[in-house]
C-alpha positions in Angstrom: -79.7 -19.1 39.4 -76.8 -21.6 39.2 -74.1 -21.6 41.8 -70.6 -21.4 40.4 -68.1 -24.1 41.5 -64.8 -25.6 40.3 -64.6 -28.4 37.7 -63.3 -31.6 39.1 -61.6 -34.2 36.9 -61.8 -37.7 38.1 -58.9 -40.1 37.2 -59.5 -42.8 34.6 -60.5 -45.9 36.7 -59.6 -48.5 34.1 -55.9 -48.8 33.1 -55.0 -49.0 29.4 -53.9 -52.5 28.5 -51.1 -52.9 25.9 -50.6 -55.9 23.7 -47.7 -57.9 25.3 -46.4 -58.7 21.8 -46.3 -55.0 20.8 -42.4 -54.7 21.1 -41.8 -57.9 19.1 -44.3 -56.9 16.4 -43.0 -53.3 16.1 -39.4 -54.4 16.0 -40.1 -57.0 13.3 -41.7 -54.2 11.1 -38.5 -52.0 11.7 -36.1 -54.9 11.2 -37.8 -55.7 7.9 -37.5 -52.0 6.8 -33.8 -51.9 7.7 -33.2 -55.0 5.6 -35.2 -53.5 2.7 -32.9 -50.4 3.0 -29.8 -52.6 2.8 -31.3 -54.3 -0.2 -31.9 -50.9 -1.9 -35.6 -51.4 -1.8 -36.4 -48.2 0.2 -38.6 -46.7 -2.3 -41.7 -48.6 -1.1 -41.3 -47.8 2.6 -43.3 -45.2 4.5 -40.7 -43.4 6.5 -43.4 -41.5 8.5 -44.9 -44.8 9.7 -41.5 -46.3 10.5 -40.5 -43.2 12.4 -43.9 -43.4 14.4 -43.2 -47.0 15.2 -39.7 -46.3 16.6 -41.1 -43.3 18.5 -43.7 -45.4 20.2 -41.2 -48.1 21.1 -39.0 -45.5 22.9 -42.1 -43.8 24.4 -43.2 -47.1 25.9 -39.8 -47.8 27.5 -38.6 -50.3 24.8 -35.6 -48.2 23.7 -33.2 -50.9 24.9 -34.8 -53.5 22.7 -34.8 -51.2 19.8 -31.1 -50.2 20.2 -29.8 -53.8 20.7 -32.0 -55.1 17.8 -30.3 -52.5 15.6 -26.8 -53.6 16.7 -27.6 -57.2 15.9 -29.2 -56.5 12.5 -26.3 -54.3 11.4 -23.7 -56.8 12.7 -25.2 -59.7 10.7 -25.5 -57.5 7.6 -21.9 -56.3 7.8 -20.5 -59.8 8.5 -22.2 -60.9 5.2 -20.8 -57.8 3.4 -17.2 -58.7 4.7 -17.6 -62.2 3.2 -18.5 -60.6 -0.2 -15.5 -58.3 -0.1 -13.2 -61.2 0.9 -13.9 -62.9 -2.4 -12.1 -60.2 -4.4 -8.4 -59.7 -5.1 -6.2 -56.7 -5.8 -7.7 -53.6 -7.2 -11.1 -55.4 -7.5 -10.9 -55.9 -3.7 -10.6 -52.1 -3.2 -13.5 -51.4 -5.6 -15.7 -53.9 -3.9 -14.8 -52.3 -0.5 -15.6 -48.8 -1.7 -18.9 -49.9 -3.3 -20.2 -51.3 0.0 -18.8 -48.5 2.0 -20.8 -46.0 -0.1 -23.9 -48.2 0.2 -23.5 -48.5 3.9 -23.2 -44.7 4.4 -26.4 -44.1 2.5 -28.4 -46.8 4.3 -27.1 -45.7 7.7 -28.4 -42.1 7.0 -31.8 -43.5 6.2 -31.8 -45.6 9.3 -30.7 -42.7 11.4 -33.7 -40.6 10.2 -36.1 -43.4 11.1 -34.6 -43.6 14.7 -34.1 -39.9 15.2 -36.2 -39.8 18.3 -34.3 -42.7 19.8 -31.1 -40.7 19.1 -32.5 -37.6 20.9 -33.8 -39.3 23.9 -32.8 -42.8 24.8 -29.3 -42.6 23.3 -28.6 -39.2 24.9 -30.1 -40.3 28.4 -28.2 -43.7 28.4 -25.0 -42.2 27.0 -24.9 -44.7 24.0 -23.3 -44.3 20.7 -25.6 -42.3 18.2 -27.0 -44.3 15.3 -24.7 -43.0 12.6 -21.6 -43.2 14.7 -22.7 -46.7 15.6 -22.8 -47.6 12.0 -19.2 -46.5 11.5 -18.1 -48.3 14.6 -19.6 -51.6 13.4 -18.2 -51.1 9.9 -14.8 -50.7 11.5 -15.1 -53.7 13.7 -16.7 -56.2 11.3 -15.3 -55.0 8.0 -12.2 -53.0 8.0 -10.6 -54.8 11.0 -11.9 -58.3 10.2 -9.2 -60.9 10.1 -9.5 -61.6 6.3 -9.7 -57.9 5.3 -7.4 -55.9 7.5 -4.0 -57.4 6.4 -4.9 -57.6 2.8 -6.1 -53.9 2.8 -2.7 -52.7 4.1 -0.9 -55.0 1.6 -3.0 -53.8 -1.5 -2.7 -50.1 -0.6 1.1 -50.3 0.0 1.4 -52.3 -3.2 -0.3 -49.5 -5.1 2.0 -47.0 -3.6 5.0 -49.0 -4.6 3.7 -49.4 -8.2 3.2 -45.7 -8.6 6.7 -45.0 -7.2 7.9 -47.5 -9.8 6.3 -45.6 -12.6 3.1 -47.5 -13.1 -0.3 -45.8 -13.4 -2.8 -46.6 -10.6 -6.4 -45.6 -9.9 -5.8 -42.6 -7.7 -9.4 -41.9 -7.3 -10.1 -45.3 -5.8 -7.0 -45.1 -3.6 -8.1 -41.7 -2.3 -11.6 -42.9 -1.6 -10.3 -45.9 0.5 -7.9 -43.7 2.5 -10.7 -41.2 3.1 -12.8 -44.0 4.4 -10.1 -44.8 7.0 -10.0 -41.1 8.0 -13.8 -41.0 8.4 -13.5 -44.0 10.7 -11.3 -42.1 13.1 -7.6 -41.0 13.4 -6.7 -44.2 15.2 -8.1 -46.4 12.4 -6.2 -44.4 9.7 -3.0 -44.5 11.7 -3.2 -48.2 12.5 -4.4 -49.5 9.2 -2.5 -47.3 6.8 -0.3 -44.3 8.0 2.0 -46.3 10.3 2.8 -49.1 7.8 3.0 -46.5 4.9 5.6 -44.5 6.8 7.6 -47.6 7.6 7.4 -48.7 3.9 8.3 -45.1 2.8 11.3 -45.0 5.1 12.6 -48.3 3.7 12.0 -47.2 0.1 13.8 -43.8 0.4 16.6 -45.4 2.4 17.4 -47.7 -0.5 17.4 -44.7 -2.9 19.8 -42.7 -0.7 22.4 -45.6 -1.0 23.1 -44.6 -4.7 25.3 -41.7 -3.6 27.1 -44.0 -1.1 27.8 -46.6 -3.9 28.9 -43.8 -6.2 31.5 -42.6 -3.7 32.6 -46.2 -3.1 33.1 -46.7 -6.8 35.3 -43.5 -7.1 37.3 -44.6 -4.1 37.9 -48.1 -5.2 38.8 -46.9 -8.7 42.0 -45.4 -7.3 43.2 -48.7 -5.9 44.7 -51.5 -8.1 42.2 -54.3 -8.4 39.7 -52.3 -6.3 36.9 -52.3 -8.9 37.4 -56.0 -9.6 36.7 -56.7 -6.0 33.5 -54.5 -6.0 32.4 -56.1 -9.2 32.8 -59.6 -7.8 30.9 -58.7 -4.6 28.1 -57.2 -6.8 27.9 -60.3 -9.0 27.8 -62.7 -6.0 25.2 -60.6 -4.3 22.9 -60.4 -7.4 23.3 -64.2 -8.1 22.4 -65.2 -4.6 19.3 -62.8 -4.4 18.2 -64.0 -7.9 18.6 -67.6 -7.0 16.3 -67.2 -4.0 13.8 -65.4 -6.2 13.6 -67.8 -9.1 13.5 -70.9 -6.7 10.9 -69.4 -4.4 7.8 -71.7 -4.7 5.6 -68.7 -3.7 6.9 -66.6 -6.6 6.7 -69.5 -9.0 3.0 -70.0 -8.5 2.1 -67.0 -10.7 4.0 -66.7 -14.0 3.1 -63.0 -14.3 4.2 -62.1 -10.8 7.3 -64.2 -11.4 8.5 -62.3 -14.5 7.4 -58.9 -13.0 9.7 -59.7 -10.0 12.5 -60.3 -12.4 11.9 -57.1 -14.3 11.8 -55.1 -11.0 15.0 -56.8 -9.9 16.7 -55.8 -13.2 15.4 -52.3 -13.1 17.0 -51.9 -9.6 20.4 -53.1 -10.5 20.3 -51.3 -13.9 19.8 -48.1 -12.0 22.7 -48.8 -9.7 25.0 -49.5 -12.6 23.9 -46.4 -14.4 23.8 -43.9 -11.5 26.4 -45.3 -9.0 28.9 -47.2 -11.2 29.1 -44.7 -14.0 27.8 -46.9 -16.8 30.9 -49.0 -16.4 30.7 -51.7 -19.1 32.6 -54.3 -17.0 29.9 -53.9 -14.3 27.1 -54.2 -16.8 28.6 -57.4 -18.2 28.9 -58.9 -14.7 25.3 -58.0 -14.1 24.2 -59.7 -17.3 26.1 -62.8 -16.5 24.6 -62.9 -13.0 21.1 -62.7 -14.5 21.8 -65.3 -17.1 23.0 -67.6 -14.2 19.9 -67.4 -12.0 17.2 -67.0 -14.7 18.1 -70.4 -16.1 18.0 -72.1 -12.8 14.2 -72.3 -13.1 13.4 -74.6 -16.1 10.0 -72.8 -16.5 11.6 -69.4 -17.2 11.0 -69.7 -21.0 7.4 -70.7 -20.5 6.8 -68.0 -17.8 8.3 -65.2 -20.0 6.0 -66.3 -22.9 3.1 -66.3 -20.5 3.9 -62.8 -19.3 4.1 -61.5 -22.9 0.8 -63.3 -23.6 -0.8 -61.6 -20.6 0.3 -58.2 -21.7 -0.6 -58.6 -25.4 -4.0 -60.2 -24.6 -5.2 -57.8 -21.8 -2.8 -54.8 -22.1 -2.4 -52.7 -19.1 -4.9 -50.1 -18.0 -3.8 -46.5 -18.8 -0.8 -47.8 -20.9 -0.3 -46.4 -24.4 1.7 -48.0 -27.3 4.9 -46.2 -26.3 4.8 -47.5 -22.7 3.8 -51.0 -23.9 6.9 -51.0 -26.1 9.1 -50.1 -23.1 7.7 -53.1 -21.2 8.3 -55.4 -24.1 11.9 -54.0 -24.4 12.5 -55.0 -20.8 11.0 -58.4 -21.4 13.4 -58.8 -24.3 16.3 -58.2 -22.0 15.1 -61.2 -20.0 14.7 -63.2 -23.2 18.4 -62.7 -24.0 19.4 -64.4 -20.8 17.5 -67.6 -21.8 19.6 -70.6 -22.8 16.6 -72.5 -24.0 15.3 -70.1 -26.6 13.8 -73.0 -28.5 11.6 -73.8 -25.6 10.4 -70.2 -25.5 9.7 -70.3 -29.2 7.5 -73.4 -28.7 5.4 -71.8 -25.9 5.3 -68.4 -27.7 4.0 -70.0 -30.9 1.2 -71.7 -28.9 0.2 -68.5 -27.2 0.4 -66.3 -30.4 -1.8 -68.9 -32.2 -4.4 -68.6 -29.6 -4.3 -64.8 -29.6 -4.5 -64.7 -33.4 -7.2 -67.2 -34.0 -9.3 -65.8 -31.1 -8.8 -62.2 -32.1 -7.6 -61.4 -28.7 -4.6 -59.3 -29.5 -4.8 -56.0 -27.7 -2.6 -54.2 -30.3 -1.5 -55.3 -33.7 1.4 -52.8 -33.6 2.6 -54.3 -30.3 2.5 -57.8 -31.8 4.4 -56.7 -34.9 7.0 -54.8 -32.9 7.7 -57.8 -30.7 8.2 -59.9 -33.8 10.7 -57.4 -35.2 12.6 -57.5 -31.8 12.7 -61.4 -31.9 13.9 -61.3 -35.5 16.6 -58.8 -34.7 17.6 -60.8 -31.7 17.6 -64.4 -33.3 17.4 -64.0 -37.0 14.9 -64.8 -39.7 14.9 -68.5 -39.2 13.5 -68.0 -35.6 10.6 -65.9 -36.7 9.8 -67.1 -40.2 6.9 -69.4 -39.1 5.6 -66.7 -36.7 5.6 -64.2 -39.6 3.8 -66.8 -41.8 1.0 -66.9 -39.0 0.5 -63.2 -39.3 0.4 -63.4 -43.0 -2.2 -66.2 -42.9 -4.5 -64.1 -40.7 -4.2 -61.0 -42.9 -4.7 -63.1 -46.1 -7.7 -64.8 -44.5 -9.3 -61.4 -43.8 -8.8 -60.3 -47.4 -10.0 -63.7 -48.7 -13.2 -63.5 -46.6 -13.9 -60.0 -47.8 -13.5 -61.0 -51.5 -15.6 -64.2 -50.9 -18.5 -62.2 -49.5 -18.2 -59.7 -52.4 -18.5 -62.6 -54.9 -21.5 -64.1 -53.1 -23.2 -60.6 -53.2 -22.5 -60.3 -56.9 -24.1 -63.7 -57.5 -27.0 -62.8 -55.1 -26.2 -65.9 -53.0 -27.5 -65.8 -49.4 -25.7 -68.5 -47.2 -28.3 -68.1 -44.5 -25.5 -67.7 -41.9 -22.4 -65.7 -41.3 -19.3 -67.8 -42.3 -15.8 -66.9 -41.1 -12.9 -69.0 -42.5 -9.2 -68.8 -41.6 -6.9 -70.4 -44.0 -3.7 -71.6 -42.3 -0.5 -72.7 -43.9 0.4 -76.3 -43.0 3.6 -76.4 -41.0 3.5 -72.8 -39.9 1.1 -73.2 -37.0 1.4 -75.4 -33.8 0.6 -79.0 -34.7 -3.0 -79.8 -34.6 -4.5 -83.4 -35.0 -7.1 -83.3 -37.6 -10.4 -84.9 -36.6 -12.9 -84.3 -39.3 -16.6 -84.8 -38.9 -19.8 -84.6 -40.9 -21.0 -81.1 -41.0 -24.7 -80.1 -40.8 -26.4 -79.7 -44.1 -26.7 -75.9 -43.6 -22.9 -75.6 -43.0 -21.9 -78.2 -45.7 -23.4 -76.0 -48.4 -21.5 -73.0 -47.1 -18.2 -74.9 -47.0 -18.7 -76.2 -50.5 -19.3 -72.6 -51.7 -16.0 -71.5 -50.0 -14.2 -74.6 -51.5 -15.4 -73.8 -55.0 -14.4 -70.1 -54.5 -10.9 -70.8 -53.0 -9.9 -73.6 -55.3 -11.1 -71.7 -58.3 -8.7 -68.9 -57.3 -5.8 -71.2 -56.2 -5.3 -74.1 -58.5 -3.2 -77.0 -57.2 -3.9 -76.3 -53.5 -5.8 -78.5 -51.1 -8.1 -77.5 -48.3 -8.5 -79.7 -45.2 -11.2 -78.5 -42.8 -10.0 -78.5 -39.2 -13.5 -78.9 -37.6 -11.8 -79.5 -34.2 -10.4 -75.9 -34.1 -13.5 -73.9 -35.1 -16.2 -72.1 -33.1 -19.8 -71.2 -33.7 -22.4 -68.8 -32.3 -25.9 -70.4 -32.1 -29.2 -68.8 -31.3 -31.3 -71.2 -29.3 -34.7 -71.2 -27.7 -35.4 -73.1 -24.4 -39.1 -72.8 -23.9 -39.8 -69.1 -23.6 -36.1 -68.2 -23.0 -33.7 -67.3 -25.7 -29.9 -67.6 -25.5 -26.9 -67.3 -27.8 -24.5 -70.2 -27.3 -20.8 -69.9 -28.0 -19.7 -73.4 -28.9 -17.0 -75.4 -30.8 -17.8 -76.6 -34.3 -18.1 -80.2 -33.0 -20.6 -79.1 -30.3 -22.5 -77.2 -32.9 -22.8 -80.4 -35.1 -24.3 -82.2 -32.1 -26.7 -79.4 -31.1 -28.1 -78.9 -34.6 -29.2 -82.6 -34.7 -31.7 -81.6 -31.9 -33.6 -79.3 -34.4 -35.3 -82.4 -35.7 -35.2 -84.7 -32.5 -35.8 -84.1 -28.8 -33.9 -87.3 -27.8 -31.0 -89.1 -29.5 -28.8 -92.0 -28.4 -25.1 -91.8 -28.2 -24.8 -94.2 -31.2 -27.2 -92.1 -33.3 -25.2 -89.0 -32.5 -21.9 -90.8 -33.4 -23.4 -92.1 -36.7 -24.8 -88.7 -37.7 -21.6 -86.7 -37.0 -18.8 -89.2 -37.4 -16.8 -87.2 -34.6 -14.0 -89.4 -33.3 -14.9 -91.2 -30.1 -12.7 -89.3 -27.6 -13.7 -85.9 -29.1 -17.4 -86.9 -29.1 -17.4 -87.9 -25.6 -15.7 -84.8 -24.5 -18.1 -82.7 -26.5 -21.2 -84.4 -25.0 -19.7 -84.1 -21.5 -19.4 -80.3 -22.1 -23.0 -80.1 -23.4 -24.7 -82.3 -20.9 -22.6 -82.8 -17.7 -21.5 -79.3 -16.7 -24.1 -77.8 -14.3 -25.5 -74.5 -15.3 -24.1 -74.9 -18.9 -26.0 -77.9 -20.1 -28.3 -77.4 -23.1 -28.6 -81.1 -23.2 -29.4 -83.7 -20.5 -27.9 -87.1 -20.2 -29.8 -90.2 -19.2 -28.8 -91.8 -17.0 -27.2 -88.8 -15.1 -23.5 -89.0 -14.3 -20.1 -87.5 -15.2 -18.9 -90.0 -17.7 -20.4 -90.6 -21.2 -21.0 -94.2 -22.2 -22.1 -95.6 -25.5 -25.3 -96.7 -24.0 -26.4 -93.2 -22.9 -29.2 -91.2 -24.3 -29.3 -87.4 -24.7 -32.4 -85.1 -24.4 -32.9 -81.5 -25.4 -32.9 -79.5 -22.0 -35.8 -77.2 -22.5 -35.5 -76.1 -18.8 -32.0 -74.7 -19.5 -31.6 -71.1 -18.3 -28.7 -68.7 -17.5 -28.5 -65.1 -16.1 -26.5 -64.2 -19.2 -27.9 -64.1 -22.7 -24.7 -65.2 -24.2 -23.4 -68.4 -22.8 -19.9 -69.9 -23.5 -19.8 -73.7 -23.4 -16.2 -74.6 -22.8 -14.8 -77.9 -24.1 -13.8 -80.4 -21.5 -10.1 -81.0 -21.5 -8.8 -84.4 -22.7 -8.6 -86.9 -19.9 -5.2 -88.3 -20.8 -2.2 -87.0 -22.5 0.8 -88.9 -23.9 4.0 -88.7 -22.0 5.7 -86.9 -24.8 3.0 -84.3 -25.0 3.2 -83.9 -21.2 7.0 -83.4 -21.4 6.6 -80.8 -24.3 3.8 -78.7 -22.7 4.6 -79.4 -19.0 1.0 -79.5 -18.0 0.2 -80.5 -14.5 -2.9 -81.7 -12.8 -3.4 -81.6 -8.9 -6.4 -82.1 -6.7 -7.6 -79.3 -4.3 -6.4 -81.0 -1.1 -3.0 -81.7 -2.5 -2.5 -78.1 -3.5 -3.6 -76.9 -0.1 -1.2 -79.4 1.6 1.8 -78.6 -0.6 1.4 -74.8 -0.4 1.0 -75.0 3.4 4.1 -77.3 3.6 6.3 -75.0 1.5 5.3 -71.9 3.4 5.4 -73.3 6.9 8.9 -71.9 7.4 7.6 -68.4 6.8 4.0 -68.4 8.0 1.0 -70.6 8.3 -1.4 -69.6 5.4 -5.1 -69.8 5.8 -6.7 -72.4 3.4 -9.4 -69.9 2.5 -6.7 -67.5 1.3 -5.0 -70.2 -0.9 -8.5 -71.0 -2.3 -8.9 -67.4 -3.3 -5.5 -67.4 -5.0 -6.5 -70.5 -6.9 -9.6 -68.7 -8.0 -7.5 -65.7 -9.1 -5.4 -68.0 -11.3 -8.5 -69.5 -12.9 -9.9 -66.0 -13.7 -6.5 -65.1 -15.3 -6.6 -68.4 -17.3 -3.5 -69.9 -15.7 -5.5 -72.8 -14.2 -8.8 -74.5 -15.2 -11.1 -76.9 -13.3 -11.5 -80.4 -14.6 -15.0 -80.6 -15.9 -15.4 -84.2 -14.7 -14.0 -83.8 -11.3 -14.3 -80.2 -10.0 -11.7 -80.8 -7.3 -9.0 -81.2 -9.9 -7.1 -78.3 -11.3 -5.2 -78.3 -14.6 -2.3 -75.9 -15.3 -2.7 -74.2 -18.7 0.4 -73.5 -20.7 
């Protein structure tokens, strides 16, 4: 019989050894996973395994390492996000901020789930900020309150408020999302970054409105006194002249033609309201107001050009949420500024150039708006002023009808041109002067052009057609190895590229002999095709920015682009005649000169950050007021 006794458990005599690199290896796995989450590649991750790794780190007393690693990783990520947001301007800036905010919230929730055990134990015991709240805190510090974002965020939000108060349509949903973000970051953030400056701006705005009643009482009072209204009228005119003078001569305002004209329109709206509401539509006050505007609008010699550019911007791009009626209201207001111009002939010259580009490129946002403006100009200045402009519209309509009939005739004859041909027949003398620079067209296109020649001259005896090959464009489908792209090029560039269907390498002289493109145009076309990085279907040997007659050109079978359709812009002419410069008022400046000059002119107000100036330059390039020189990328050319 066995004797009962207690069971004795002996302690384990050999301690468990842990890999000394365990914390580093485990954290590397977690850090990699966090980066994948930020890159939106979370679908391939095992959250159970990641949770277990984080659990073991905390269990083995490595919570501090885990927590600090998280802070460092999130900080580096958010600093990069801030740099991306800083690249945007205006409403695009807010949209970029919202996109990254939404992404940050989603990724932080995933990270919180992985580190849930750390939140429940280490964070609670050490009284640290929980993971999700930590993500908000870091977003606040490194994004919303970063030096380059905080001030611009306030400025853009307040500008949207002002625009809506002025009757413009804004993206309310985007505005609401951004302000909700500030609320989510805490009451202090919302108050500092938006509420306080918003209340100050609102107080200023409504304070100005409340003065209408005071001015109305003053008008009624001074009307009872002999010469009283004359005194008020003179004071108003002097005030408007001085404020207007400062506006049109302000170099900051003059940088952006669209903002310059919008400021004039806002100024006129303000004083029009005063005359209407406070001065009882008094004609003598209105005349004084018009004389004041005429005085200061003409102080800036670029006012005719800028007004034309403003119209061009509206008629090319339109304005989001604006219907035809609202567009007409804007154009009516612009016509009021036009009446003040003393150099209406200068406006006509710029307007004709801008209209020609819109019509030929098919970039008119509204035919009705274009026609309505033409009627307004005709009413204002007479038939002589608009006769050539009307002829341009007629040419475009006639060209559409002509092409439709031409295609019908080809179909009747069962003729296939092998390509899609579009011809615009322009009346000599009606369009802005263009120097003709004919070239030898490719065989495929020569046949098409001859067909059109025969058709057109057969229908219009006694007329003469001159092909303006320097004004045309073409769409080419090209294969570069296994990659296919559609290239948007000029007619001259097309003539050059098609030569490479039958040759991989051609010398400059061979290209010149085959195309007969004038020397200057040929060199510019070859520069565009071979010397602009990322948009070079040809390669130049030897490499370099300038094209020499000893150069050779090779088909670039390594060419690739993220876009299927690639636009190859033409390099601008290197030199202009002095007369042409005086007429178009083009200006070319290098990057450092622009930075230095803008800094000098603003020094009396504040010291601008060079990075901010660079972003404003990029904005003007996007809006096609500036372009980079294709030979020297540090040179900027102003586009009229």
